[in-house]
C-alpha positions in Angstrom: 0.0 0.0 0.0 2.8 2.4 1.0 4.7 1.5 -2.2 1.6 2.2 -4.3 1.1 5.6 -2.6 4.7 6.6 -3.1 4.5 5.7 -6.8 1.4 7.9 -7.3 3.1 10.9 -5.6 6.3 10.5 -7.6 4.3 10.3 -10.9 2.4 13.4 -9.9 5.5 15.4 -9.2 7.0 14.4 -12.6 3.9 15.5 -14.4 4.0 18.9 -12.6 7.6 19.3 -13.6 6.8 18.5 -17.2 3.9 21.0 -17.4 6.0 23.7 -15.7 8.8 23.1 -18.1 6.4 23.4 -21.1 4.9 26.6 -19.7 8.3 28.2 -19.2 9.4 27.1 -22.6 6.3 28.7 -24.2 6.8 31.9 -22.2 10.5 32.2 -23.3 9.5 31.5 -26.9 6.8 34.2 -26.6 9.3 36.7 -25.2 11.8 35.9 -27.9 9.2 36.4 -30.6 7.9 39.7 -29.3 11.4 41.2 -28.8 11.9 44.2 -31.3 14.4 43.8 -34.0 17.4 46.2 -33.9 17.6 47.4 -37.5 18.6 51.0 -36.8 21.7 52.1 -38.7 24.5 53.8 -36.7 24.9 57.5 -37.5 28.2 58.8 -38.8 29.4 62.3 -37.7 31.1 64.5 -40.4 32.9 67.5 -39.1 33.3 70.4 -41.5 35.1 73.6 -40.7 33.6 76.7 -42.3 33.5 80.4 -42.5 30.5 81.9 -40.8 28.8 83.4 -43.8 27.8 82.2 -46.3 29.6 78.9 -45.8 28.2 77.8 -42.5 24.7 79.0 -43.5 24.8 76.9 -46.6 25.9 73.9 -44.7 23.1 74.4 -42.1 20.6 74.3 -45.0 21.7 70.8 -46.0 21.9 69.3 -42.5 18.4 67.7 -42.7 19.2 66.0 -46.0 22.4 64.5 -44.7 20.6 63.4 -41.5 18.2 61.4 -43.6 21.3 59.5 -45.0 22.6 58.8 -41.5 25.2 61.5 -41.5 25.3 64.0 -38.6 26.9 67.1 -40.0 28.8 69.0 -37.4 29.7 72.5 -38.5 32.9 73.9 -36.9 33.5 77.7 -37.0 36.6 79.4 -35.7 37.3 83.1 -34.9 40.4 82.8 -37.0 39.6 81.2 -40.4 43.3 80.8 -41.0 43.2 77.9 -38.5 40.8 75.8 -40.6 43.6 74.4 -42.7 45.8 73.4 -39.7 42.6 71.8 -38.1 42.1 69.8 -41.3 45.8 68.8 -41.4 45.7 67.7 -37.8 42.5 65.6 -38.4 40.4 67.7 -36.0 37.9 68.1 -38.8 37.1 66.0 -41.9 36.8 68.8 -44.4 36.8 72.6 -44.6 34.8 75.1 -46.6 36.1 78.7 -46.7 38.8 79.1 -49.4 39.3 79.1 -53.1 41.8 77.2 -55.2 44.4 80.0 -55.6 44.5 80.5 -51.9 44.7 76.7 -51.3 47.5 76.3 -53.7 49.4 79.3 -52.2 49.0 78.1 -48.6 49.7 74.5 -49.4 53.0 75.4 -51.0 53.9 77.5 -48.0 52.8 75.0 -45.3 53.3 71.7 -47.1 49.6 70.6 -46.8 48.6 67.5 -48.7 45.0 68.4 -49.5 42.7 68.0 -52.5 39.5 69.7 -53.8 36.3 67.6 -53.3 34.0 70.1 -55.0 33.4 73.7 -56.1 30.4 75.3 -54.5 30.1 79.0 -54.9 31.8 82.3 -55.9 31.8 85.4 -53.8 32.6 88.2 -56.2 35.2 90.5 -54.5 34.4 94.2 -54.7 35.5 97.7 -53.9 33.6 99.3 -51.0 33.8 102.9 -49.7 32.2 105.2 -47.1 33.5 108.2 -49.0 33.0 107.9 -52.7 30.2 106.6 -55.0 32.2 105.9 -58.1 35.8 105.2 -59.1 35.7 108.5 -60.9 35.5 110.2 -57.5 39.0 108.8 -56.6 41.6 111.6 -56.1 45.3 111.6 -56.8 47.1 109.8 -53.9 44.0 108.3 -52.3 44.5 105.3 -50.1 43.0 101.9 -51.1 42.9 98.9 -48.8 43.7 95.4 -50.2 43.9 92.0 -48.5 47.5 91.0 -47.5 47.3 87.3 -48.3 49.0 86.5 -51.7 46.0 85.1 -53.7 43.4 87.7 -52.6 45.9 90.5 -53.0 46.5 89.5 -56.6 42.7 89.2 -57.1 42.1 92.7 -55.7 44.8 94.2 -58.0 43.3 92.4 -61.0 39.9 93.9 -60.2 41.4 97.4 -60.1 43.3 96.7 -63.3 40.2 95.6 -65.2 38.5 98.8 -64.2 41.3 101.0 -65.5 42.8 102.2 -62.2 46.2 100.5 -62.5 48.2 98.2 -64.9 50.1 95.2 -63.6 53.4 94.0 -65.0 53.1 91.4 -67.7 54.1 87.8 -67.1 52.7 87.4 -63.6 52.0 83.8 -62.7 50.6 81.7 -59.8 47.9 84.2 -58.8 50.5 86.2 -57.0 51.2 90.0 -57.1 51.8 92.9 -54.7 51.8 96.7 -55.2 55.4 96.3 -56.3 54.1 94.6 -59.4 52.1 97.6 -60.5 53.6 99.0 -63.8 51.2 102.0 -64.2 49.3 103.9 -61.5 47.9 107.1 -63.1 46.2 108.4 -59.9 49.2 107.5 -57.7 47.0 105.5 -55.5 48.5 104.4 -52.2 47.8 100.7 -51.3 47.4 99.7 -47.7 47.9 96.0 -47.2 45.9 94.6 -44.3 44.4 91.4 -42.9 41.2 90.9 -44.9 39.0 90.7 -41.8 40.2 94.2 -40.7 39.4 96.0 -43.9 35.7 96.8 -43.1 36.8 98.6 -39.9 39.3 100.6 -41.9 36.9 102.1 -44.4 36.7 105.3 -42.4 40.4 105.9 -42.9 40.5 104.9 -46.6 39.0 106.1 -49.8 38.0 102.5 -50.4 39.0 98.9 -49.9 38.7 95.7 -51.9 37.0 93.2 -49.7 35.8 89.6 -49.9 32.0 89.1 -49.9 32.0 86.7 -46.9 33.8 89.4 -44.8 31.3 92.0 -46.1 28.4 89.8 -45.0 30.0 89.2 -41.6 30.4 93.0 -41.1 26.7 93.5 -41.9 27.5 95.6 -45.0 25.2 95.4 -47.9 27.2 93.7 -50.7 25.1 95.5 -53.3 26.9 98.7 -52.3 30.1 97.6 -54.0 31.3 100.3 -56.4 32.9 97.8 -58.7 32.6 94.0 -58.5 34.2 90.9 -60.0 32.4 89.3 -62.9 30.5 86.0 -62.5 33.3 84.1 -64.4 35.7 84.5 -61.6 38.2 81.6 -61.1 37.9 82.0 -57.3 35.2 79.4 -56.6 34.9 78.5 -52.9 35.6 74.8 -52.4 35.2 71.8 -50.1 38.8 70.8 -49.2 39.8 67.4 -47.8 42.9 65.5 -47.0 44.5 63.7 -50.0 42.7 60.4 -50.5 39.5 61.4 -48.7 37.6 62.7 -51.7 36.0 59.3 -52.4 34.8 58.7 -48.8 31.1 57.9 -48.8 30.4 60.8 -46.4 32.3 63.3 -48.4 30.6 62.3 -51.6 27.2 62.7 -49.9 28.2 66.1 -48.7 29.2 67.3 -52.2 26.0 65.8 -53.7 23.9 67.6 -51.1 25.7 70.9 -51.8 25.3 70.8 -55.6 21.6 70.5 -56.0 19.0 72.9 -57.5 17.6 73.3 -54.0 20.9 74.8 -52.8 21.3 76.8 -56.0 17.9 78.4 -55.3 18.7 78.9 -51.6 21.9 80.8 -52.5 20.2 83.0 -55.1 17.2 83.8 -52.8 19.3 84.5 -49.7 22.4 86.3 -51.1 21.3 87.7 -54.5 24.4 88.8 -56.5 26.7 88.6 -53.5 27.1 84.9 -53.8 27.0 83.0 -57.1 26.6 79.1 -57.4 29.7 77.5 -59.0 28.0 74.3 -60.2 
């Protein structure tokens, strides 16, 4: 009798264990089935150093488009734009957007940078601005004209003045390089004041005029349409996306260039900046 009772109890415990195991197994299977799939793609951060205006503003415009492609565009602006090339060289940023090819070639030769152009985006026609005169015909003998003191922009400023009949440069100049010492003819005996480009707007009160880059004019809250004379739209000084040699074909860099060279960006530039900024694509 005792043996029979013990057998019944043992069988009952075994059945309970089996059912409990089945229940747990079903519950685990249910949990595994209901767990959400992790299909989200990891986001890549792309750091681009830029001048404040219009460069950073144009980059801000394309941020949402890049976000859709899983690229987090981080725009880096510095008080001294001259540090954007060292930052690129030292791999603090992935690309920069503030310079044109003649400046890049000049500074690379001087500093030994191993950079390349990923894409041409826009032109900022350089112009002559003044608080004192309304026309170049108002310039007097011996008037002072401010020009940027970096080699490529200095040449660019002198070429603008030459095209408008104010001076004549020596023949045979190469490499987009010239200084006032390369002026062959100066009928009005204009005096040229070489200064850091960013300082020129503040110097307008002391000068008859100054040749200033458009991005600096925009930063200084000066209306670019007040330029007395301006570069034509076929200027070779397109502002570019610069990267380290070999990075041009990176997926993120290609996506950046693609986003910057659309009809949407072209319309944005025209609507926001008018004639002050011209698309170069």
